[in-house]
Rosetta silent file (secondary structure, phi, psi, omega in degrees, C-alpha in Angstrom):
SEQUENCE: XXXXXXXXXXXXXXXXXXXXXXXXXXXXXXXXXXXXXXXXXXXXXXXXXXXXXXXXXXXXXXXXXXXXXXXXXXXXXXXXXXXXXXXXXXXXXXXXXXXXXXXXXXXXXXXXXXXXXXXXXXXXXXXXXXXXXXXXXXXXXXXXXXXXXXXXXXXXXXXXXXXXXXXXXXXXXXXXXX
SCORE:     score description
SCORE:     0.000 S_00000001
   1 L     0.000  136.291  179.131   12.218   20.235    7.440 S_00000001
   2 L   -89.951  169.121 -179.086   15.726   20.497    8.750 S_00000001
   3 H   -58.176  -39.401  179.237   18.638   18.219    7.893 S_00000001
   4 H   -61.852  -35.652  178.560   18.200   16.323   11.181 S_00000001
   5 H   -68.931  -39.365  177.749   14.600   15.554   10.238 S_00000001
   6 H   -63.756  -43.930  179.278   15.624   14.215    6.851 S_00000001
   7 H   -64.179  -46.371 -179.136   18.263   11.991    8.469 S_00000001
   8 H   -63.280  -45.425  179.525   15.872   10.789   11.178 S_00000001
   9 H   -65.203  -40.225  177.577   13.062   10.084    8.716 S_00000001
  10 H   -61.571  -42.474  177.843   15.443    8.271    6.353 S_00000001
  11 H   -62.428  -45.047  178.801   16.643    6.085    9.219 S_00000001
  12 H   -62.931  -42.295  179.852   13.051    5.276   10.248 S_00000001
  13 H   -66.164  -35.989  176.484   12.113    4.481    6.642 S_00000001
  14 H   -66.006  -41.276  176.410   15.131    2.179    6.273 S_00000001
  15 H   -62.306  -46.144  179.833   14.148    0.332    9.448 S_00000001
  16 H   -61.043  -44.746  179.946   10.553    0.069    8.199 S_00000001
  17 H   -63.681  -39.462  178.097   11.650   -1.181    4.794 S_00000001
  18 H   -60.219  -45.277  178.875   13.929   -3.782    6.388 S_00000001
  19 H   -64.046  -37.176 -176.787   11.037   -5.155    8.442 S_00000001
  20 H   -78.267  -22.792  178.486    8.741   -5.221    5.418 S_00000001
  21 H   -86.560  -11.694 -178.099   11.276   -6.978    3.189 S_00000001
  22 L   -60.813  120.583 -179.553   11.905   -9.791    5.681 S_00000001
  23 L    50.570   47.803 -177.405   10.897  -13.048    3.969 S_00000001
  24 L   -67.750  -17.493 -179.976    9.030  -11.152    1.286 S_00000001
  25 L   -93.206   13.529  177.780    8.915  -14.288   -0.855 S_00000001
  26 L   -60.115  136.764  178.458    6.866  -16.243    1.700 S_00000001
  27 L   -63.071  160.187  179.032    3.984  -18.105    0.012 S_00000001
  28 L   -75.334   79.899 -179.133    0.440  -16.863    0.491 S_00000001
  29 L  -135.741   16.729 -179.139   -0.350  -19.101    3.426 S_00000001
  30 L   -98.528 -165.998 -179.880   -0.737  -16.608    6.242 S_00000001
  31 L   -58.510  140.988 -179.030   -3.762  -14.863    7.666 S_00000001
  32 L    64.379   27.587 -177.087   -6.207  -13.683    4.980 S_00000001
  33 H   -63.980  -33.203  178.786   -4.469  -15.852    2.374 S_00000001
  34 H   -63.598  -40.045 -179.790   -7.747  -16.456    0.532 S_00000001
  35 H   -72.643  -36.952  176.373   -8.264  -12.707    0.121 S_00000001
  36 H   -64.693  -40.108  178.255   -4.657  -12.170   -0.881 S_00000001
  37 H   -64.263  -40.176  176.846   -4.977  -14.922   -3.477 S_00000001
  38 H   -63.538  -42.308  179.547   -8.128  -13.273   -4.872 S_00000001
  39 H   -65.082  -43.520  178.400   -6.371   -9.896   -5.021 S_00000001
  40 H   -66.402  -32.939  179.074   -3.322  -11.420   -6.718 S_00000001
  41 H   -64.541  -38.947  176.944   -5.598  -13.260   -9.165 S_00000001
  42 H   -60.840  -45.484  179.224   -7.064   -9.962  -10.349 S_00000001
  43 H   -64.437  -43.030  178.992   -3.537   -8.654  -10.995 S_00000001
  44 H   -60.887  -40.075  178.651   -2.509  -11.889  -12.727 S_00000001
  45 H   -69.794  -29.555  171.853   -5.558  -11.656  -14.982 S_00000001
  46 H   -62.599  -42.930 -179.627   -4.623   -8.051  -15.798 S_00000001
  47 H   -64.647  -45.939 -174.784   -1.211   -9.325  -16.874 S_00000001
  48 H   -78.190  -38.065 -170.518   -2.608  -12.227  -18.911 S_00000001
  49 H  -111.074    0.672 -178.630   -5.786  -10.703  -20.371 S_00000001
  50 L    99.330  159.125 -175.144   -5.024   -6.989  -20.536 S_00000001
  51 L   -86.786   78.104  173.222   -5.721   -4.070  -18.242 S_00000001
  52 L   -95.930   81.484 -170.031   -9.497   -3.827  -18.269 S_00000001
  53 L   -65.867  -21.833  178.566   -9.578   -1.922  -15.009 S_00000001
  54 L   -87.664   -3.703  177.491  -13.354   -1.487  -15.058 S_00000001
  55 L  -135.364   68.314  179.734  -13.881   -5.270  -15.316 S_00000001
  56 L   -69.402  134.437 -177.580  -11.565   -6.954  -12.795 S_00000001
  57 E  -122.136  137.846  172.819  -11.730  -10.740  -12.997 S_00000001
  58 L  -126.324 -169.457 -167.771  -10.580  -13.330  -10.481 S_00000001
  59 L   -98.559    7.811 -178.801  -10.832  -17.106  -10.362 S_00000001
  60 L  -100.893  113.096  179.708  -13.965  -17.628   -8.254 S_00000001
  61 L   -99.334    3.131 -176.388  -17.066  -18.303  -10.361 S_00000001
  62 L   -78.197  174.603  178.058  -19.239  -19.316   -7.417 S_00000001
  63 L  -104.126   16.866 -175.977  -22.055  -17.377   -5.817 S_00000001
  64 L   -64.151  -42.122 -174.857  -20.585  -17.637   -2.310 S_00000001
  65 L   -63.856  -47.637 -172.011  -19.475  -13.989   -2.066 S_00000001
  66 L  -117.083  -14.240 -174.355  -22.739  -12.291   -3.019 S_00000001
  67 L    86.568   -3.024  179.172  -25.342  -15.015   -3.386 S_00000001
  68 L  -107.141  150.500  176.624  -25.612  -14.132   -7.086 S_00000001
  69 L   -64.547  143.856 -177.736  -24.303  -16.168   -9.998 S_00000001
  70 L  -138.727   65.907 -174.586  -20.941  -14.923  -11.285 S_00000001
  71 L   -66.593  -19.122  179.407  -20.119  -16.873  -14.472 S_00000001
  72 L   -92.411  -10.212 -179.267  -17.565  -14.273  -15.637 S_00000001
  73 L    72.332   32.077 -179.648  -15.660  -14.186  -12.338 S_00000001
  74 E   -69.047  142.422 -177.059  -16.049  -10.442  -11.879 S_00000001
  75 L  -125.016   89.889 -179.500  -14.488   -9.028   -8.711 S_00000001
  76 L  -104.919   69.537  179.091  -16.140   -5.755   -7.717 S_00000001
  77 L   -97.757  -57.609  174.991  -14.819   -5.339   -4.198 S_00000001
  78 L  -139.674  159.836  179.472  -12.749   -2.162   -4.477 S_00000001
  79 L   -60.765  129.423 -168.780  -11.501   -0.200   -7.455 S_00000001
  80 L   -82.871   42.983  177.983   -8.481   -2.231   -8.649 S_00000001
  81 H   -65.915  -39.704  178.180   -5.869    0.533   -8.783 S_00000001
  82 H   -60.404  -48.069 -179.655   -3.633   -1.431   -6.388 S_00000001
  83 H   -61.027  -41.394 -178.846   -3.898   -4.568   -8.535 S_00000001
  84 H   -65.678  -36.576 -179.141   -3.174   -2.562  -11.679 S_00000001
  85 H   -62.213  -52.932 -175.826   -0.053   -0.978  -10.157 S_00000001
  86 H   -78.488  -23.709  172.843    1.712   -4.205   -9.308 S_00000001
  87 H   -66.438  -39.593  178.270    0.401   -6.014  -12.403 S_00000001
  88 H   -59.789  -48.759 -179.010    1.902   -3.228  -14.517 S_00000001
  89 H   -64.600  -38.628  178.900    5.329   -3.621  -12.912 S_00000001
  90 H   -67.095  -40.170 -177.124    5.211   -7.397  -13.215 S_00000001
  91 H   -68.117  -41.479 -174.061    4.149   -7.250  -16.859 S_00000001
  92 H  -101.375   -6.001  178.078    6.749   -4.727  -17.987 S_00000001
  93 L  -146.852   66.513 -172.166    9.551   -5.499  -15.536 S_00000001
  94 L   -77.576   63.134 -179.236    9.259   -9.213  -14.669 S_00000001
  95 L   -82.816  -41.267 -179.736   12.267   -9.392  -12.355 S_00000001
  96 L  -123.691  175.655 -176.943   10.453  -10.969   -9.396 S_00000001
  97 L   -71.187  164.292  179.066    7.180  -12.845   -8.982 S_00000001
  98 H   -60.996  -38.601  178.802    3.762  -11.214   -9.020 S_00000001
  99 H   -59.973  -44.642 -178.644    3.364  -11.926   -5.277 S_00000001
 100 H   -65.581  -39.712  175.884    6.554  -10.057   -4.472 S_00000001
 101 H   -61.703  -39.316  177.170    5.465   -7.095   -6.585 S_00000001
 102 H   -61.967  -45.158  179.308    2.178   -7.047   -4.674 S_00000001
 103 H   -68.440  -38.065  177.400    3.978   -7.055   -1.352 S_00000001
 104 H   -64.342  -38.565  177.676    6.490   -4.452   -2.503 S_00000001
 105 H   -61.529  -46.845  177.867    3.653   -2.186   -3.613 S_00000001
 106 H   -61.063  -44.479 -178.224    2.024   -2.449   -0.188 S_00000001
 107 H   -63.294  -44.421 -178.241    5.356   -1.897    1.550 S_00000001
 108 H   -67.260  -38.228  176.690    6.274    1.166   -0.502 S_00000001
 109 H   -67.794  -31.985  176.784    2.886    2.782    0.026 S_00000001
 110 H   -67.843  -31.089  176.513    3.221    2.142    3.771 S_00000001
 111 H   -65.670  -36.060  175.701    6.531    4.015    3.691 S_00000001
 112 H   -62.360  -43.139  178.628    4.693    7.008    2.230 S_00000001
 113 H   -60.709  -42.371  179.227    2.237    6.801    5.132 S_00000001
 114 H   -61.750  -42.076  179.119    5.109    6.723    7.624 S_00000001
 115 H   -63.368  -39.296  179.249    6.640    9.828    6.044 S_00000001
 116 H   -69.603  -38.871  176.283    3.336   11.692    6.259 S_00000001
 117 H   -59.493  -43.778  177.613    2.884   10.649    9.899 S_00000001
 118 H   -60.013  -46.836 -178.458    6.355   12.041   10.611 S_00000001
 119 H   -59.718  -47.131  179.777    5.534   15.296    8.833 S_00000001
 120 H   -63.152  -42.404  178.179    2.260   15.779   10.736 S_00000001
 121 H   -61.519  -41.132 -179.754    3.921   15.006   14.062 S_00000001
 122 H   -66.764  -45.313 -176.492    6.712   17.459   13.299 S_00000001
 123 H   -73.988  -32.074 -174.518    4.425   20.271   12.160 S_00000001
 124 H   -98.239  -18.603 -178.442    1.795   19.853   14.863 S_00000001
 125 L  -137.906  -84.722 -175.793    3.881   18.915   17.899 S_00000001
 126 L  -160.623  171.764  177.261    7.616   18.185   17.977 S_00000001
 127 H   -64.103  -37.682  178.690   10.450   16.152   16.518 S_00000001
 128 H   -63.678  -44.678  178.330   10.075   13.617   19.349 S_00000001
 129 H   -63.318  -41.358  179.303    6.369   13.181   18.590 S_00000001
 130 H   -62.430  -46.144 -179.352    7.113   12.843   14.876 S_00000001
 131 H   -66.220  -41.296  179.975    9.783   10.207   15.470 S_00000001
 132 H   -64.414  -44.192  179.495    7.628    8.297   17.970 S_00000001
 133 H   -64.659  -47.371 -179.316    4.625    8.255   15.641 S_00000001
 134 H   -66.772  -41.035  179.629    6.595    7.265   12.573 S_00000001
 135 H   -66.694  -36.636  176.191    8.641    4.668   14.454 S_00000001
 136 H   -59.330  -47.806  179.375    5.477    3.158   15.923 S_00000001
 137 H   -67.571  -28.469 -177.113    4.031    2.679   12.450 S_00000001
 138 H   -75.064  -34.852 -169.664    7.405    1.416   11.208 S_00000001
 139 H  -119.512  -12.522 -179.028    8.039   -1.363   13.746 S_00000001
 140 L   -66.113  132.740 -174.160    4.819   -2.458   15.435 S_00000001
 141 H   -55.209  -39.656  179.222    4.077   -6.048   14.322 S_00000001
 142 H   -60.380  -47.470 -179.713    0.454   -5.361   13.365 S_00000001
 143 H   -66.434  -39.966  179.598    1.456   -2.499   11.081 S_00000001
 144 H   -62.902  -46.709 -178.520    4.385   -4.440    9.633 S_00000001
 145 H   -59.921  -50.820 -176.097    2.199   -7.463    8.855 S_00000001
 146 H   -78.841   -4.677  175.241   -0.572   -5.491    7.175 S_00000001
 147 L   -94.997    5.671  179.951    1.946   -3.297    5.347 S_00000001
 148 L  -138.154   17.386  176.158    3.325   -6.241    3.410 S_00000001
 149 L   -93.931  163.798  179.438    0.322   -8.340    2.463 S_00000001
 150 L   -89.250   69.711  178.460   -1.206   -8.493   -1.008 S_00000001
 151 L  -138.825  151.403 -174.441   -4.202   -6.404   -0.048 S_00000001
 152 L   -80.825    0.346 -173.873   -5.169   -2.888   -1.140 S_00000001
 153 H   -64.714  -41.688  179.028   -5.534   -1.408    2.348 S_00000001
 154 H   -60.750  -39.984  178.742   -1.977   -0.034    2.629 S_00000001
 155 H   -67.090  -43.655  179.877   -2.381    1.696   -0.701 S_00000001
 156 H   -63.559  -43.547  178.542   -5.791    3.094    0.242 S_00000001
 157 H   -63.753  -40.162  179.260   -4.514    4.370    3.590 S_00000001
 158 H   -64.334  -43.566  176.957   -1.511    5.921    1.858 S_00000001
 159 H   -62.125  -37.736  177.760   -3.705    7.724   -0.683 S_00000001
 160 H   -64.149  -45.650  179.362   -5.851    8.978    2.198 S_00000001
 161 H   -64.651  -37.451  177.251   -2.795   10.257    4.072 S_00000001
 162 H   -65.168  -37.903  178.051   -1.464   11.896    0.909 S_00000001
 163 H   -66.448  -38.997  175.160   -4.779   13.680    0.426 S_00000001
 164 H   -64.049  -40.776  179.167   -4.630   14.892    4.038 S_00000001
 165 H   -60.601  -50.445 -177.767   -1.023   15.975    3.504 S_00000001
 166 H   -66.887  -35.116  175.276   -1.792   18.006    0.377 S_00000001
 167 H   -65.088  -43.699  178.508   -4.860   19.548    2.011 S_00000001
 168 H   -60.286  -47.174 -179.745   -2.757   20.457    5.061 S_00000001
 169 H   -62.831  -43.204  179.754   -0.018   22.003    2.935 S_00000001
 170 H   -62.872  -45.103 -177.475   -2.557   23.964    0.900 S_00000001
 171 H   -70.736  -22.398 -178.049   -4.381   25.273    3.962 S_00000001
 172 L  -105.395    9.775  177.662   -1.150   26.271    5.702 S_00000001
 173 L   -75.758  150.792 -179.805    0.609   27.965    2.813 S_00000001
 174 L   -74.635  126.822  178.485    1.441   31.608    3.171 S_00000001
 175 L   -85.824  132.350  177.622   -0.977   33.778    1.248 S_00000001
 176 L   -66.922  137.246  178.613    0.645   36.702   -0.579 S_00000001
 177 L   -76.417  148.229 -177.538   -0.484   40.041    0.819 S_00000001
 178 L   -89.004    0.000    0.000   -2.315   42.376   -1.529 S_00000001
């Protein structure tokens, strides 16, 4: 990457971060608020009851989700790495609320995705393609909204993109001649 690419990517990431930080303290009353509340509850219970990552608990004891009784409130939807990340920061650095940490975690992982999109565009096509792809992910309302909710999808997508990035780098590294 050249200096111009670093400057361009930094500018795109700053724009993306600005959009994702806008009203970051908004209460959980938007689309998918019930799911965000369940996700935040798992993190809150990690903070209050300890990090038992293999037994995530939330506040719904009903059988509505699965049709099975759930007297312990177990939440086996996805592996709770996302919940554990922002619960950890809230527990050991309680500067802002748990909700804000959840949204910041989603936002920061989306920035990683934007950087990888830029890298792939640059390596596979051109600087214009890289900037267009990264800027699209940075400013389109759908991406902005889902990159700042308390849901694990941004983190999962970011981990997927990082795995593609590392695979790409490994497959394209120069092999030493024998």
